[in-house]
N, C-alpha and C positions, 0 to 999 in steps of 0.2 A: 859248577859254574858260579862265578862271582856275581857281584852286583851289576857288572857290565855284560853278563851272559857270555863269558869267554867260551870259545870252542863252538860257537853257534854254527859256523861254516864248516868246522872239522870236528864233529863229535867223536868222542872216544868210543871205540867198539870193544866190548869185552871179548874174552876168548872163549866164551861159552858156546853152547850149541847154536846152530844156525836157526834163524827164525823161520817160521812156516811160510810157505809160498803164498804170495798174494799180499804180503805185508812188507815188501821191500822198503827200505828206508832211504830216502834220497838225501842229497847234501843239504838241502833246505827242508822246510816242512812239506811233507807229502801227505796226501789224504787218500786212504784206500777207498775201495768201492763201498765199503759198509761202515767203517769206523774212521774217524779223523785221527791222524797221527801228528804229533808235534815233536819238536826237538827237546822239549822238557820232559819231565817224568810223566808217564801216562797212567791213567786210572782205569781199571777194568770195569766192566759192567756187572760183574758178579762179585768175585772175591778179590782181595788186594793182591796185585802182581806188580812186578817191575820189569825193566828191560834186561834182566839177568838171564837166568836159565830159561830155556824155551818152555812155553806153556802149551797146553792142548789148544786145538783149534777153536774150542768153545769159549776160550777166554781171550779177550783182546789184549795185545801187548803193544806198548809204545815205549819210546825212549824218554818220555816225560810223564808228568803226573796226569792221570786220567781220573775224572770224577766218577764216583759210583752213582748208580741210580738208587741204591738203598743202603749200602754198607760203607765203612770207612776205607780210605785209601792211604797207603803208606807213602811217605815223601821220598824214600830212597829205594834201593833194590829190595826185592822180596827175599825173605829168608829162604834159602834153597831147600833145606831139609826139615827145618823145625815147623811145628804146627803153627797155624795162624792164631794170633791172639784174639780171644773172643771179643765180640763187640761189647762196648760198655766198660771194658777194663783197660783199654789201651791208654797209656799216658803219653802225652806229646813229648818228643825228644828233640831238643834244639840242637842243630848241627854246630860243630865247633867253628866252622868257617865255610866259605863257599867251596873249598876244594876238599871237604871232608870225604874220606873213603866211603862213607855211607851214602853219598850222593852220586848217582851215576852221571848226571849231566850238569852238576853244579847247582841243583835246586836247593833252596833254603827252606822249603815248605816242611811242615811237620804233619804227621798223620794224627788225626784226632778221632777218638772212638765216638760211637753214637751214644747219645743219651746224657753223658756226664760232662766230658771235656768240652771246652769252648775254645775257639781258635784264639791264638795269641799272635798279634801282628808284630813283626820285627820292626826295629827302629828304621825310620826313613821312608815308610810307606806313605803314599798319598791317599790311600783308600783302604778299606778292609771289608771283609765279607763276614756276615753274621750267619751263624748256622741256621738252617731251615728246619731243624729237628733232627737231622743226621749229621754226622761229621763231614766237614768240608775241608778242602785243602786251603792252605794259606799261601798266598802268592809270594814268589821270591822277591827279595829286596830289589828295589829299583823299578818294579813293574808299575805301570800306570793303569792297568786294567785288571780285572778279576775274572775268574772262570765262572761260567754259568753252570750251576750244579744241576740243572734240570734235564740235561740231555747227554749225549755222548761227548767224549772229550773233544775239546776244540783247541786250536793252537793258541798259545799264550804269546802275546806280542812282546817283543823285547823292549827294553827301556828306550824311551824317546818316541815311541809311537803314540799317537794322539787318541786312538780309539780304545775303548774298553768295553768288556762285556758287562752287562747289568744283570744282576740276579733277578730272577722272577719270583722267588719265594718270599720269605719274611726277613731276608737279610737287611740289616741296618748298619750303617757305618759306626765304628767306634773310633773316635778321634784320639790320636796319641797325645800324651801330655808333653813329652819331650823326647829327645833321642834316647835317653836312658830310662824312660818310663816304661811301664808295663800295663797291659790291659787288665781291667778289673774282672776277675772271674766270677761274674754274677750271671744269673739266669736271663737277665734282660739287659740290653745295652744302655749305658748312660753316657751322656755327654759330659766331658770333663773340662772345666775352665782352664784354658791354656795359660792364663795369667797366674794360676796358683798351682804350680807343678807338684807341690808336696801335699796337696789336699784334694781329694776327689770332689769336694763340694765347694761352691763359691762362698766366700766369707760373708758373714752376716752384715748387712748394711747398718751403719749407725743411724740412730733416730733422726728423722728430719727435723731440723730446727724450725720453730714457729716462723711463719712468714710475716712480713711487715703488715700485710693486710689483716692477718689474724691478731697481731698485737694491737693494731689500731682498733679493731672491734672490741677487744678486751678492755682497752683504755676507755672507749666511749661507754661501754656497759658499766664499768666501775664509776665513771663520772655521773652517769644517769642515776645509778643507785645512790651515789653520794648526795645527789640533789633531790631525788624523788622521795627517798625514805624519810628524811626529816620533814619534808613538806607533807607527806601523807600522814605521818605521826601527828603533826600539828593540827591537821584538818580533823583527824579523829578526836583529838583532845578538845578542840573548839566545839565540835558537834555534841560531845558529851556534856560540855559546860552549858550548852543551851537547853539541855533536858531538865526535866523536873518542873515543879510549880513554885512560883515565888510566894513568900509569906504574906499574910494578910496585912501586915504593917508596912509593907513596901509600897509607899505611895508618896504623894507630894507633902512636904512640910511647910509649904507657903514661902519657900526661899529660892524659887526658880528665877531665871533671867532670860533675856532675849537680846540678841544683837540687832541693832537698827542701823539702816544705811545713812549716808551723809545727807540725803535729801531732807532729813528732819531739821537740819540746822543751816542749810544754805538757801532757804526761802522757797523750796519746791513743795513743801507741805504747809497746810493751813489748819484752821480751827476744826473744820469738818473731819480732817484726818485724825486730829487728836481725839475728837469725840468718838470716832469709830474705833480707834485704838483702845480707848478707855473701856468701851463697851466689851471689846474682846477680852480684855484683861480681867474682867470681873469673874469670868468662868474659869479662871486659871489660878495657878499658885505663883504667878510671876510677881516679884517684888523689885527687881532691878532691871533697868534699861541701859544697855551699853550702846550709847549713841556715838556714831563715828564723827569725831571732831577733828581728826588729823587729815592726812598723815603728817608726822613730824618730818622736818627736813633732816638730811643726813648728818647735819652738825648738831641736831637736837633742838633746834629752835622751832617755834610754831607761831606764825603771824595771827593776829586777832581776826584777820579777814577770812580765816579758814572756817569760822563758826559764827557768822553774823547774826543768825536767828536763835542762838543758844538761849538767851534770856527769855525770849518769848516762849520757846518750847518748854523750858523748865517750869515756868509759871503756869502754862496751860495744862501740863500733865499733873502738877500738884493740885490744881483745881478739879480736873476731870477724874483723876484716879488718886485720891488721897492715900498716902502710905507707900506709893511707888517712888523709888529713887531713880534719878537720872544721872548716870555716870558718863564722864567723857572717855570715849574709846580712843586711845592714842596708840599709834603703831608705826613701824617702818621696817624696811628690809635691811637685814644686817649683812655686812660684808664678810660673812664667814665662809661662803662658798662661791663668791664671785668678787671681782675687784671693786665693784661699785656697791655702795650701801653705807649704812651707819657703822661706825667703829667704836664699840664700847670700851675698847682698851685705851681710848683717849680720854683723859680726865676732863678736858674742856667739853667734850660731847656729853659726858654724864652730868656735868654741872649745868649745861644748857637744858637738859631734859628736866632737871629739878625745877629750874626757873620756869619752863613752860607749864609744868604742873601747877605751880602757884598761880599762873595767869588764868588757867581754865577754872581753877577753884574760885578765883576772884570773880569769874563770870557767873557764878551761881551753881555750878555743878555739885551734885551730892556725893561725888567720889570720882576716882579716876581708875580706869581699867587699861592695862598695858598689854599689847600683843606685838612682841618683837620676834621676828622669825627670819631665817632659821637659827635657833639658839641651841648651840651644842651643849651636851651634858658636861658639867664640870666647869662652866664658864664662871670664874671668880669675879670678873668685872660686873657681871649681871647681879651677883649677890651683893656686891658693894653698892650698886645703884639702888637696889631694893631697900637696903638699910637707910640710905639717904631719903628715898621717897617716903618710906613709912614714917620717918620722923616728921616729914612735911604734912602728910595726911592726918597723922595722929594729932598734930598740933591744930589742924583745922576741924577735927572731930568728924572726919569722913572716912569711909573705908578705902583701902588700897586693894585693888583686884588685879589679877593677871590671868592671861590665857597660858596654859601649860601644854607641853608636848606629852605624848603618851609614855608610859613606863615600859621598860624592857620586858617583853613577854618571857624571854629567856635571859639568864644572867649574861651580861656583857654583850648583848645583841647589838647595842648601838656601836660598840667598838668594831664588831665584825662588819656591820653595814657601812660604817665610815671607811673602813679599809677597802671594801669591795666597790662601793659606789661613790664615796666622797660625801655621802649624805647620811650622817648618823641620826636617823629619824627620832629615835627614842631617847629618853633620859633614864639614867639609872635610878633605882628606887631611893638611894641615898641622896642623890641630887634633888630629886623631886621633893623629898622631905625637907631639905635645906631651904628650898624656895617657899614651900607651904608654911614654914614657921616664920617667915619674914613678911607675910601678907595677911590680910583679913579674909580674903576670898580667892579661891583658885578654881579655874574652870578648865577641865581637861578637854582638849580638842579630840574627842573620841570618834573621829571619822577619817576619811581618806586612808582606809586600811588595806585596800586592794583585795579584800576578801570577795570571792566570786558568788557566794550564796548568802541569802538572808540568815539562814541558820548558823553559818560560820561567822557572819558578822555579829549576830546576837551573842554567840558564845565568846567572841573576842571582847565585846563590850562588857559582858559579865566578868571576864577575867580582869579587864582594866579597872572596873569598879572596885573589885576586891583589892587589887594592888594599891589603888589610890587611897582607899579607906585605911589600909594598913600604914601608909606612909604619911598621911595627913593628921596633924594633931586635932583633937576635938574642938579646940578653940578657933579653928579656921573653917569657914564655910567651904565645903567641897561640892562642886557642881560637875556633872557629866554632860558633855555636849551631845546634842541630837542633830542629825542632818536634815535641816529644813531647806535643802536645795537639791536639785536633780540634774546636775551637770555630770556627764560622763567624761572622764579624762583619765590619764595615767594615775593610778593609785586610788581612783574612786569610781565605782560602778553603781550608778543610780538604782538599778534594779535590785541590787544586793543590799546596799546600805540604806535601809528604809527606817522610817520613824517607828513603826510597830516592832521591828526586830531590835532596834536600839532600846526602846522603852522596856521590852521584856528582858533584855540583857541587863539593864540597870537594876531592875527589880530583883532578878536572880542574884546578882552580885551583892546587893545590899542585904538580901535575906541571908546569905551565906556568911558574909564577912562581919557585918555589924548592923543587925536589924534595928537596933535602938538608937543609932546615930541621929541626933537632932539637927545639927548644922549640915544639912545635906539637901541637894536639889539637882535639877537639870537646867541646862542652858540651850536655847534654841538658836541655831544658826541657819539662815538669817531671814529677817522679816520680808525683804523684797523678793525672795525666791520661793517663799512658802506657798503651799496650796491649802485649800480648805481641808483636803484629806489629811494633810500633815497636822493641822490644828486639831482635827477630830481625833486622830490617833493619839496625840499627846493628851488630850483631855480624857479620853476613854481608857487609855492604858496606864496613865500616871496620876491624873488629878482625882478621878473617881473610878478606879478600877472595879470591875464587876466581880 
């Protein structure tokens, strides 16, 4: 019988002996009193039989396959005279076609021995039966159901029926790969990917590419490391610079200075204030007072009205504190980082600054101290101005002093800071030296460092002191600034930038770089913000260190 179960209504009857009574075969499927009979090949309950020659009454005979309870069943007619093939050695024989002479009713099933052979499902099946330990029949092509191997033979539904018998044993379906594929003869069933007919296993998946979120995490981590590692390394270096003990010769040389506010020249201070100032100065090493007489106008001019009490102050200080010099502190904001401010690139502005210097010296000041900010490293116009100013002060026999920016802690750091923030805070070592050689006195503004701890700030000051000593000629007075103010703002933490930490840093730097430098001191910024604790820390740590 073919895939459409031809001859279902008119099965071919062989010319062999008649079947025993009680097993008459109807035109359709008939079921005897004891055993079910189908129109397909029947399986015996004992040994393999077919619907050919008659069998004894003890063996059930059908016209279709019958499933055994224990042994294998042949898919076609039984061999009439030959001995039955022993279990375990039978090889499945695939019929040539649905009308093969080996098939009585057109069955395409193959007999499978017990133990070794596994069923092979023909192409086109929609389901398959897996052996339960013993050989089982393979359903004909086109069947939608499968025989239950656990009991007597049951009728097999023709193609098109919706019902199917479900095995109760260990049978599992083996999914066909394609109409031309074959089942894999293994001891256990495997599911085969239908999308890969030439391979029993699914292809290896390619590695999953990194997700955008993972890439973002890696980028952030790299950025953090890029920022954190240099900062951490710098912190360790500054802490190490703060270690150790300063040399015994690291103390005041009597060349210190202090910045004083504008109140000393505008009439707010009187004789009593001068007397108190002189009394304080006696226990210090201060020789120069930078008295605020400005600020300069953006065009470089300075009216006399800016310092009306200058002559009185100069005379009072000379009388109360002989040997102390009163210098005019002049300054302005430069237009280097904003559109407003003084422009040194203008020759007229530089000329006006020189003229203003002559006027303050004519008022009796003992020198002039300039503080122009923010002044970028490499500014040639500033160097030209200093040359002109030094000729003026030298002719008057007084010192020219300037406030200076800090020196690059790392090479070209001012360039990096300028590119990232627009504020190149530091000067290069070379530019610092160029400025120092053009003046008589240079005071480093060694505060506003943004360091978070006193130890780190002290280590930073120690490093700045060593750098400045290396860049400043011995003919120029070098002063290191001390923070006598307590304002907390961006770039300055009052709890970290303390006078004790700064004094210790200055002493450490001096001891390591040039312990015998004579023209050296400190400058205190600023008198109107200082506390008694600041003055005490300066005296005890620098003037008379224990």
